[in-house]
C-alpha positions in Angstrom: -38.6 45.8 -40.4 -37.2 46.4 -43.9 -35.4 49.4 -45.1 -38.5 51.0 -46.8 -40.5 50.7 -43.5 -37.5 52.1 -41.5 -37.1 55.1 -43.8 -40.9 55.7 -43.7 -41.0 55.5 -39.9 -37.9 57.8 -39.5 -39.4 60.3 -42.1 -42.5 60.5 -39.9 -40.2 61.6 -37.1 -38.5 64.2 -39.3 -35.4 62.3 -40.3 -34.2 62.0 -43.9 -31.0 60.0 -44.2 -30.8 60.2 -48.0 -27.8 58.2 -49.3 -26.1 58.3 -45.9 -28.1 55.4 -44.5 -26.5 52.0 -44.5 -29.2 49.5 -43.7 -27.9 46.2 -42.5 -30.3 43.4 -41.8 -28.8 40.4 -40.1 -30.6 37.4 -38.8 -29.9 36.8 -35.1 -28.8 33.2 -35.0 -25.8 33.4 -32.7 -25.7 36.5 -30.5 -21.9 36.5 -29.9 -21.0 36.3 -33.6 -23.6 38.9 -34.5 -22.4 41.4 -31.9 -18.8 40.9 -32.8 -19.6 41.6 -36.4 -21.6 44.6 -35.4 -18.7 46.1 -33.3 -16.2 45.5 -36.1 -18.5 47.2 -38.6 -19.1 50.2 -36.4 -15.4 50.6 -35.7 -14.6 50.3 -39.4 -17.4 52.5 -40.8 -17.5 55.1 -37.9 -21.1 56.1 -38.3 -22.5 59.2 -36.8 -25.5 57.3 -35.4 -26.3 53.6 -34.9 -29.9 52.2 -34.6 -30.3 48.7 -33.4 -33.9 47.5 -33.8 -35.5 44.4 -32.3 -33.3 44.3 -29.2 -36.3 42.8 -27.5 -36.0 39.8 -29.9 -32.4 39.3 -28.8 -33.4 39.5 -25.1 -36.2 36.9 -25.7 -33.6 34.5 -27.1 -31.8 34.5 -23.8 -29.3 37.3 -24.4 -28.8 39.6 -21.4 -28.7 43.4 -21.2 -25.1 42.9 -20.1 -24.2 41.8 -23.6 -25.7 45.0 -25.1 -23.8 47.1 -22.5 -20.6 45.2 -23.5 -21.1 46.0 -27.1 -21.7 49.7 -26.4 -18.6 49.8 -24.2 -16.4 48.1 -26.8 -17.5 50.5 -29.5 -17.0 53.6 -27.4 -13.6 52.5 -26.0 -12.3 51.7 -29.4 -13.4 55.1 -30.9 -11.9 57.3 -28.2 
């Protein structure tokens, strides 16, 4: 999904992010590197919300739910 489609879908749900949206599209080639970059970016940018789309694609490539839990834990534990 590109940024235009994301904004359109979110607008249909009543969300208007305006210029506050940082849309980051990254190909999922190596899950560990991707999630490390994601965690570092979230910690640095401190967003009010984070949307990760296509988690099912990650799971289909052999990534486990435990990696997603680990990412969430790492972000939360560094923000507290």
